[in-house]
C-alpha positions as CSV (number, residue, x, y, z in Angstrom):
1,M,54.2,-49.8,-57.5
2,V,53.3,-46.1,-58.4
3,V,49.6,-47.2,-58.2
4,I,50.0,-48.8,-54.8
5,R,51.8,-45.8,-53.4
6,A,49.0,-43.4,-54.7
7,I,46.4,-45.8,-53.1
8,I,48.4,-45.6,-49.8
9,R,48.7,-42.0,-49.9
10,F,44.9,-41.6,-50.5
11,I,44.2,-43.8,-47.6
12,V,46.5,-41.8,-45.3
13,F,44.9,-38.6,-46.6
14,L,41.4,-40.0,-45.7
15,I,42.6,-41.1,-42.2
16,A,44.0,-37.8,-41.6
17,I,40.7,-36.0,-42.7
18,A,38.8,-38.5,-40.5
19,A,41.0,-37.7,-37.6
20,I,40.5,-33.9,-38.1
21,V,36.8,-34.4,-38.3
22,V,36.8,-36.6,-35.2
23,I,39.0,-34.1,-33.2
24,L,36.8,-31.0,-34.3
25,G,33.6,-33.1,-33.5
26,A,34.9,-34.1,-30.2
27,G,35.9,-30.5,-29.5
28,Y,32.7,-29.2,-30.6
29,W,30.8,-31.9,-28.4
30,A,32.9,-31.0,-25.5
31,F,32.4,-27.3,-26.1
32,T,28.7,-27.7,-26.4
33,Q,28.6,-30.0,-23.3
34,Q,30.7,-27.7,-21.1
35,S,29.1,-26.5,-17.9
36,Q,26.5,-23.8,-18.1
37,E,28.7,-21.6,-16.0
38,S,31.6,-21.8,-18.5
39,A,29.3,-21.0,-21.4
40,A,27.9,-18.0,-19.4
41,S,31.3,-16.8,-18.7
42,I,31.9,-15.8,-22.3
43,S,28.3,-14.5,-23.0
44,V,26.9,-11.1,-22.6
45,G,23.9,-12.5,-20.7
46,G,26.3,-13.5,-17.8
47,D,23.5,-16.0,-16.9
48,A,23.6,-19.7,-17.3
49,G,20.2,-19.7,-19.0
50,L,21.2,-17.1,-21.4
51,A,24.5,-18.5,-22.5
52,H,25.2,-18.0,-26.2
53,S,25.7,-21.3,-28.2
54,P,27.9,-21.4,-31.4
55,Q,26.0,-21.6,-34.6
56,N,28.9,-22.5,-36.9
57,V,32.5,-23.7,-37.0
58,E,33.8,-20.1,-36.8
59,E,31.8,-19.3,-33.7
60,F,32.9,-22.7,-32.2
61,L,36.6,-21.8,-32.8
62,L,36.1,-18.2,-31.5
63,G,34.3,-19.7,-28.4
64,I,37.2,-22.0,-27.7
65,Y,39.7,-19.0,-27.9
66,L,37.3,-16.9,-25.6
67,Q,37.1,-19.8,-23.0
68,S,40.9,-19.6,-22.9
69,Q,40.6,-15.9,-22.0
70,A,37.7,-16.2,-19.7
71,E,39.7,-14.8,-16.7
72,T,40.4,-11.4,-18.6
73,I,36.8,-11.3,-19.8
74,N,35.4,-11.6,-16.4
75,T,37.9,-9.7,-14.4
76,P,37.3,-5.9,-14.2
77,V,40.6,-3.8,-14.7
78,S,40.0,-2.1,-11.3
79,N,37.8,-2.2,-8.3
80,D,37.2,1.5,-8.7
81,P,33.4,2.1,-8.8
82,A,33.7,5.8,-9.9
83,P,31.5,6.7,-12.9
84,V,33.3,7.2,-16.2
85,P,31.4,9.2,-18.9
86,F,31.7,7.5,-22.3
87,T,30.3,8.4,-25.7
88,V,29.6,6.3,-28.6
89,D,29.2,8.5,-31.8
90,V,26.7,7.8,-34.6
91,G,28.2,5.4,-37.1
92,E,31.1,4.4,-34.8
93,T,32.6,0.9,-35.3
94,A,33.2,-1.8,-32.8
95,F,37.0,-1.3,-33.5
96,S,36.8,2.4,-32.6
97,I,34.6,1.7,-29.5
98,S,37.0,-1.0,-28.2
99,S,40.0,1.3,-28.7
100,K,38.3,4.1,-26.7
101,L,37.4,1.8,-23.9
102,L,41.0,0.7,-23.7
103,E,42.2,4.3,-23.9
104,Q,40.0,5.2,-20.9
105,D,41.2,2.2,-18.9
106,L,37.8,0.6,-19.0
107,I,39.1,-2.7,-20.5
108,A,42.5,-4.4,-20.6
109,D,42.3,-5.8,-24.2
110,A,40.6,-4.1,-27.0
111,D,41.1,-6.9,-29.6
112,L,39.6,-9.4,-27.0
113,F,36.7,-7.2,-26.4
114,R,35.9,-6.8,-30.0
115,L,36.0,-10.6,-30.4
116,F,33.7,-10.9,-27.4
117,L,31.3,-8.6,-29.1
118,R,31.4,-10.5,-32.4
119,Y,30.9,-13.9,-30.6
120,N,27.8,-12.5,-29.0
121,G,26.5,-10.8,-32.2
122,L,26.9,-7.2,-30.8
123,D,29.6,-5.9,-33.0
124,A,27.1,-4.0,-35.1
125,R,24.4,-3.3,-32.6
126,L,25.9,-1.0,-30.1
127,E,23.8,2.2,-29.8
128,A,25.3,5.8,-30.3
129,G,24.7,7.8,-27.2
130,D,26.0,8.9,-23.9
131,Y,26.9,6.4,-21.1
132,V,28.2,6.2,-17.6
133,L,30.5,3.1,-17.2
134,R,32.8,2.0,-14.4
135,R,36.2,0.4,-14.2
136,N,34.9,-2.3,-12.0
137,M,32.7,-3.6,-14.8
138,T,33.4,-6.9,-16.8
139,F,33.2,-7.3,-20.4
140,G,29.6,-8.6,-20.3
141,E,28.5,-5.7,-18.0
142,I,30.0,-3.1,-20.3
143,A,28.6,-4.8,-23.5
144,R,25.1,-4.9,-21.9
145,A,25.4,-1.2,-20.8
146,L,26.3,-0.2,-24.4
147,Q,23.0,-1.4,-25.7
148,K,21.0,1.1,-23.7
149,A,22.0,4.7,-24.7
150,N,21.4,7.4,-22.1
151,F,20.6,10.5,-24.1
152,E,20.4,13.7,-22.3
153,E,18.5,16.0,-24.6
154,V,17.9,19.7,-24.7
155,T,15.2,21.8,-26.5
156,V,15.8,24.7,-28.7
157,T,13.3,26.8,-30.6
158,I,14.4,28.7,-33.7
159,P,12.1,31.6,-34.6
160,E,11.0,32.4,-38.1
161,G,13.0,35.0,-40.0
162,W,16.2,35.0,-37.9
163,R,19.6,35.0,-39.6
164,A,22.3,32.6,-38.8
165,E,24.1,35.0,-36.4
166,Q,20.9,35.3,-34.3
167,I,20.5,31.5,-34.1
168,A,24.3,31.2,-33.1
169,E,23.9,33.9,-30.2
170,M,20.9,32.0,-28.9
171,L,22.7,28.6,-29.0
172,T,25.4,30.2,-27.0
173,D,23.2,32.1,-24.5
174,E,21.1,28.9,-23.8
175,G,24.0,26.7,-23.4
176,I,23.0,24.5,-26.3
177,M,26.4,24.5,-28.1
178,D,29.1,26.9,-29.0
179,G,27.5,29.4,-31.3
180,A,30.8,30.4,-32.9
181,V,31.4,26.8,-34.0
182,F,27.9,26.6,-35.3
183,L,28.2,29.8,-37.2
184,A,31.5,28.7,-38.7
185,F,30.0,25.4,-39.8
186,V,27.0,27.3,-41.4
187,R,29.2,29.8,-43.2
188,Q,31.6,27.1,-44.8
189,G,28.6,25.2,-46.2
190,T,30.3,21.8,-46.4
191,G,30.0,18.6,-44.4
192,L,26.4,17.7,-45.2
193,E,24.5,15.8,-47.9
194,H,20.8,16.3,-48.4
195,P,18.4,16.3,-51.3
196,L,17.4,19.9,-50.4
197,L,21.1,20.9,-50.8
198,A,21.5,19.5,-54.4
199,D,21.7,22.9,-56.0
200,L,23.7,24.7,-53.1
201,P,27.0,25.9,-54.6
202,A,30.0,24.3,-52.9
203,G,31.3,26.2,-50.0
204,T,28.1,28.4,-49.9
205,S,26.4,29.2,-46.5
206,Y,23.5,27.1,-45.1
207,E,21.7,30.5,-44.5
208,G,18.0,29.9,-45.4
209,Y,18.1,26.2,-44.7
210,L,18.2,26.5,-40.9
211,F,14.4,25.7,-40.8
212,P,12.6,27.5,-37.9
213,D,11.0,25.2,-35.4
214,T,11.4,23.4,-32.0
215,Y,14.1,20.8,-31.9
216,R,15.2,18.2,-29.3
217,I,18.9,17.3,-29.8
218,P,21.5,15.6,-27.7
219,A,23.0,17.8,-24.9
220,N,26.4,17.5,-26.6
221,G,24.9,17.9,-30.0
222,T,27.0,19.2,-33.0
223,P,26.2,21.7,-35.7
224,E,25.8,18.7,-38.0
225,D,23.1,17.2,-35.6
226,L,21.0,20.3,-35.6
227,I,21.3,21.3,-39.2
228,T,20.6,17.7,-40.4
229,R,17.4,17.8,-38.1
230,M,16.5,21.2,-39.8
231,L,16.8,19.9,-43.3
232,D,14.9,16.7,-42.6
233,N,12.2,18.8,-40.9
234,M,12.0,21.3,-43.9
235,A,11.6,18.3,-46.2
236,S,8.8,16.8,-44.1
237,K,7.0,20.1,-44.0
238,L,7.1,20.9,-47.7
239,P,5.4,19.0,-50.6
240,P,7.7,16.1,-52.0
241,N,7.9,17.9,-55.3
242,A,9.1,21.2,-53.8
243,V,12.2,21.2,-56.0
244,E,10.0,20.7,-59.2
245,L,7.6,23.4,-58.1
246,A,10.6,25.7,-57.9
247,A,11.8,24.6,-61.4
248,A,8.3,25.2,-62.9
249,Q,8.9,28.9,-62.1
250,G,12.2,28.8,-63.6
251,Y,14.1,28.9,-60.3
252,S,16.3,26.7,-58.3
253,F,15.2,25.7,-54.7
254,R,17.8,27.9,-53.2
255,D,16.3,30.8,-55.3
256,I,13.0,30.1,-53.9
257,L,14.5,30.0,-50.3
258,T,16.1,33.5,-51.1
259,I,12.7,35.0,-52.1
260,A,11.0,33.3,-49.3
261,S,13.4,34.8,-46.8
262,I,12.6,38.3,-48.1
263,V,8.9,37.5,-47.8
264,E,9.4,36.2,-44.3
265,R,11.0,39.5,-43.2
266,E,8.4,41.6,-45.0
267,A,5.2,39.7,-44.1
268,V,3.4,40.6,-40.8
269,V,-0.1,39.3,-41.6
270,P,0.1,35.7,-42.5
271,E,-2.5,35.8,-45.4
272,E,-0.4,38.4,-47.2
273,R,2.6,36.1,-47.8
274,P,1.4,34.7,-51.2
275,T,0.6,38.3,-52.3
276,I,4.0,39.7,-51.2
277,A,5.7,36.8,-52.9
278,S,3.9,37.5,-56.1
279,V,5.2,41.2,-56.1
280,Y,8.8,40.1,-56.0
281,L,8.3,37.3,-58.6
282,N,6.5,39.8,-60.8
283,R,9.4,42.3,-60.4
284,L,11.9,39.7,-61.3
285,A,10.0,38.7,-64.3
286,Q,10.0,42.2,-65.6
287,G,13.7,42.7,-64.9
288,M,13.0,45.4,-62.1
289,Y,15.1,45.9,-59.0
290,L,13.6,44.1,-56.0
291,Q,14.1,47.1,-53.9
292,A,13.5,45.0,-50.8
293,D,14.2,46.8,-47.4
294,P,15.2,43.6,-45.6
295,T,18.1,42.9,-48.0
296,V,19.7,46.3,-47.0
297,Q,19.1,45.6,-43.4
298,Y,20.9,42.2,-43.8
299,A,23.7,43.9,-45.6
300,M,24.1,46.5,-42.7
301,G,24.6,43.8,-40.2
302,Y,24.7,44.1,-36.4
303,Q,23.7,47.6,-35.0
304,T,25.8,48.2,-31.9
305,D,23.8,51.3,-30.9
306,T,20.5,49.3,-30.6
307,G,21.9,45.8,-30.1
308,Q,19.9,44.5,-33.1
309,W,20.6,42.7,-36.1
310,W,17.8,44.3,-38.2
311,K,18.0,48.1,-38.5
312,T,14.7,49.5,-38.8
313,P,13.7,51.9,-40.3
314,V,16.2,52.2,-43.0
315,T,16.3,55.6,-44.7
316,L,16.4,56.3,-48.5
317,E,19.9,57.8,-47.9
318,E,21.1,54.7,-46.4
319,Y,19.7,52.5,-49.3
320,S,22.4,54.3,-51.6
321,Q,25.2,54.2,-49.2
322,V,25.2,50.4,-48.4
323,N,27.6,49.0,-50.7
324,S,26.8,45.3,-50.8
325,P,25.7,42.7,-53.3
326,Y,22.8,42.2,-50.9
327,N,21.5,45.6,-51.4
328,T,18.7,45.0,-54.0
329,Y,18.3,48.9,-54.4
330,L,21.7,49.0,-56.1
331,N,21.9,45.4,-57.6
332,P,19.4,43.9,-60.0
333,G,18.1,40.4,-59.6
334,L,18.2,38.2,-56.5
335,P,20.7,38.8,-53.6
336,P,23.6,36.2,-53.5
337,G,21.5,34.0,-51.2
338,P,18.9,34.0,-48.5
339,I,19.0,36.7,-46.0
340,A,17.2,34.8,-43.2
341,N,15.6,31.5,-42.5
342,P,12.0,31.4,-43.6
343,G,9.3,29.1,-42.2
344,A,7.1,26.7,-44.1
345,S,4.5,29.4,-44.8
346,S,6.7,31.8,-46.5
347,I,8.3,29.0,-48.6
348,M,5.0,27.6,-49.7
349,A,3.8,31.2,-50.5
350,T,6.8,31.6,-52.7
351,L,6.4,28.1,-54.3
352,Q,2.7,28.8,-54.9
353,P,2.2,32.5,-55.0
354,E,-1.0,34.4,-55.6
355,Q,-1.4,35.2,-59.3
356,T,-1.5,39.0,-59.4
357,D,0.0,41.8,-61.5
358,F,1.2,43.8,-58.5
359,L,4.5,45.3,-58.6
360,F,4.5,47.5,-55.5
361,F,3.3,47.4,-51.9
362,M,3.8,49.4,-48.8
363,G,2.9,49.2,-45.2
364,C,-0.2,51.1,-44.1
365,G,-1.4,51.4,-40.6
366,G,-0.2,49.8,-37.4
367,E,-1.3,46.2,-37.9
368,G,1.3,45.3,-40.4
369,R,-0.9,45.2,-43.3
370,H,0.1,46.4,-46.8
371,L,-1.5,48.2,-49.8
372,F,-0.5,46.7,-53.2
373,A,-0.4,48.3,-56.6
374,A,0.1,47.2,-60.2
375,D,1.6,50.5,-61.3
376,Y,3.6,53.4,-59.9
377,V,0.8,55.9,-60.1
378,T,-1.4,53.8,-58.0
379,H,1.5,53.2,-55.6
380,E,2.1,56.9,-55.1
381,Q,-1.8,57.2,-54.4
382,N,-1.3,54.5,-51.7
383,V,1.6,56.3,-50.2
384,A,-0.5,59.5,-50.1
385,A,-3.5,57.8,-48.6
386,C,-1.4,56.4,-45.9
387,G,0.2,59.7,-45.0
388,G,3.6,58.8,-46.6
389,G,4.0,55.5,-45.0
390,P,3.1,53.2,-42.1
């Protein structure tokens, strides 16, 4: 009897399985044979010829559910045709996007919209960007719109040798973004990851990494947007082994940027950059004070009487009065960090300086050229030859 009961149970189990298979098969057949209009009603295409067809059991079951919700899917929340600005941020998920659409009264059911996106294979394909939606749009119309980002871009040009405060002021003045927010982000030195930032101490300013160039960014761009572009651009303009070139001289990449920022502020004639870089590198190698005027200017900050960030000229008396770690007349070695944001030419001049024994230079004449010397006696002769200075 035990054997017979087991056989009967097994037969009943097989019949049940067969029934389930028949029911699912019939349902699948019925679903696939539904009218083209019904299929289109839960497809982004919204067109009978573009209707999505389920590719597996999960999609089949999801399609059945969506068919039951077709009225919600195809009924706008309102007849209001007024434009509604909507933004999809970079990396934003379908869950977040659906929730924001619900919050802005653009859809009636966030979970249903997310399932609608999944069924149509769009849950991971929505583009970041700025959009203009309307409350009289259906799920399908909104989903189609979110595949065509409408970026309004602005252009900003960062000059070589500017300090972060100057860049922040320009961003505000030109309506690019809030300069105060930009400057705060630069100074806190956190929030970004990039190979060029590998040796940047935690919480240290991004000064020096704000690579000068012309950039196109979203009209509502953030400091992260702009600085990430700056870092990527810097990496593209320098040799792939830039960090290794710095290490070959015994410096970190940030050290090189610090020296390059001084070179950027000193050099007027482009071809002198590698020579000026060699002077500072030679002085560092011999344990001499850098005695770089731009570091004192940086420490002095904004000059209210002239409305400028770089005081010039700076007198010898002022060199001794500016109490700052950036004053390289009072402090040996490198300043704490870059004093400005150097361009590619100054960075390359520091990575690959001219090989000289020069330890001194001074401006001579009105064209921005310098006279170089390997010893102090020759330097004094150059000073005399130029009448005491430029």
